[in-house]
C-alpha positions in Angstrom: -157.7 -40.5 69.8 -158.0 -43.5 67.4 -155.6 -42.1 64.8 -153.1 -39.3 64.1 -152.6 -38.1 60.6 -149.5 -36.2 59.5 -150.1 -35.1 55.9 -146.5 -34.1 55.1 -143.8 -35.3 57.4 -141.0 -33.7 55.5 -142.7 -30.3 55.8 -143.0 -30.6 59.5 -139.4 -29.6 60.0 -137.0 -27.0 58.5 -133.4 -27.8 57.7 -131.1 -25.2 59.3 -127.6 -24.5 58.0 -125.0 -26.0 60.3 -127.5 -27.8 62.5 -129.3 -31.0 63.3 -132.9 -30.2 64.4 -135.6 -32.6 65.5 -139.2 -32.6 66.3 -141.2 -35.3 68.1 -144.3 -35.8 65.9 -145.9 -38.6 67.9 -145.3 -40.2 71.3 -147.2 -42.7 73.5 -146.3 -45.5 75.9 -145.0 -47.7 73.0 -143.8 -45.4 70.3 -141.6 -42.3 70.0 -141.6 -40.9 66.4 -139.2 -38.0 65.6 -138.5 -36.2 62.4 -134.9 -34.9 61.9 -133.7 -32.1 59.6 -130.0 -32.5 59.1 -127.9 -29.9 57.2 -125.2 -31.2 54.7 -122.0 -32.0 56.5 -123.6 -32.5 59.9 -123.2 -35.8 61.7 -124.3 -37.8 64.7 -121.3 -39.6 66.2 -121.6 -43.2 67.2 -124.3 -44.0 69.7 -126.8 -46.7 70.7 -130.5 -46.6 71.2 -132.0 -48.4 74.2 -135.0 -49.4 72.2 -135.6 -50.9 68.7 -135.0 -48.2 66.2 -136.5 -47.8 62.7 -134.9 -45.2 60.4 -136.4 -43.9 57.2 -134.9 -41.3 54.9 -137.6 -39.1 53.5 -135.3 -36.8 51.4 -131.6 -36.2 51.0 -128.8 -38.6 51.5 -126.9 -40.0 54.5 -123.8 -42.1 55.0 -125.2 -44.3 57.7 -122.7 -46.6 59.6 -124.1 -49.6 61.5 -121.4 -51.4 63.3 -118.7 -51.9 60.6 -121.1 -51.6 57.7 -121.4 -48.3 55.8 -124.7 -47.8 54.0 -125.8 -45.3 51.4 -129.1 -44.0 52.7 -131.1 -42.0 50.2 -134.8 -41.4 49.7 -137.0 -44.3 50.7 -134.1 -46.0 52.6 -135.4 -48.0 55.5 -133.4 -49.6 58.4 -134.4 -51.7 61.4 -131.9 -51.9 64.3 -132.1 -54.0 67.5 -131.6 -52.2 70.8 -128.0 -51.5 71.6 -126.8 -51.5 67.9 -123.9 -49.0 67.5 -124.6 -46.5 64.7 -123.6 -43.1 63.3 -124.5 -40.9 60.4 -123.2 -38.1 58.2 -125.5 -36.0 56.0 -124.1 -35.9 52.5 -126.8 -33.4 51.5 -129.6 -31.7 53.4 -131.7 -34.6 54.7 -135.0 -35.2 56.4 -135.1 -38.5 58.3 -137.8 -40.2 60.4 -136.8 -42.1 63.5 -139.3 -44.5 65.2 -138.3 -46.0 68.6 -140.4 -48.9 69.7 
């Protein structure tokens, strides 16, 4: 296939109370693209990705911690992280986030 359209990424996942849910929307040998629905108050504790990671907030707001830096991540926030970068996040409100691993 030469292209893969996703007309509404945010609509591809439902936010569930008390949960972090995810759905892989595209995967090939080079890319892994996952959309996350994160309920307010939910968090992902510090972890590292083995690949380059690109994070984009589609809706909502996160407190995103990268190393020692705390970032306010609202709609249209975009972040590039090198492999092995320690990071964590806390959803300050219901949030839809796109993660692309390269």
